[in-house]
C-alpha positions, 0 to 999 in steps of 0.5 A: 495641853503642856505644849499650849502652856509652854507656847504661852509662857515662851510668847509672854517671855519673848514679848516681855524681853522685846518690850524691855529692850525697846524701852531701854534701847529706843524709847527711853533714851529718845525721851530723855534726849529730847529734854522737854519737861513733857518727854521727861515726865513720859520717861519717868512714867514709862520707867515706873510702868516697866518697874510695876510690871517687872515686880508684878511678874516676879510676884506672880512667878513666885506665888505660882511656884510656891502658893503656900509661902507666907500663908499662916493657915498652913503651918509647916510641921 
């Protein structure tokens, strides 16, 4: 069970890293370099999507590591 979970975590991290590198080193600059309005809107939308995925992933990691953080139901003693 542990090996399966570790494999899925590493695969997810690898896919996120590849998608980030692909966006910032290939697709993003290509769209900005084109300079048309549609391409710039696509670049803006892609960057917003990347930011949402990144923040969502960070929140997921924080909530998984500390599930009771920020909860008013369990006051700390």
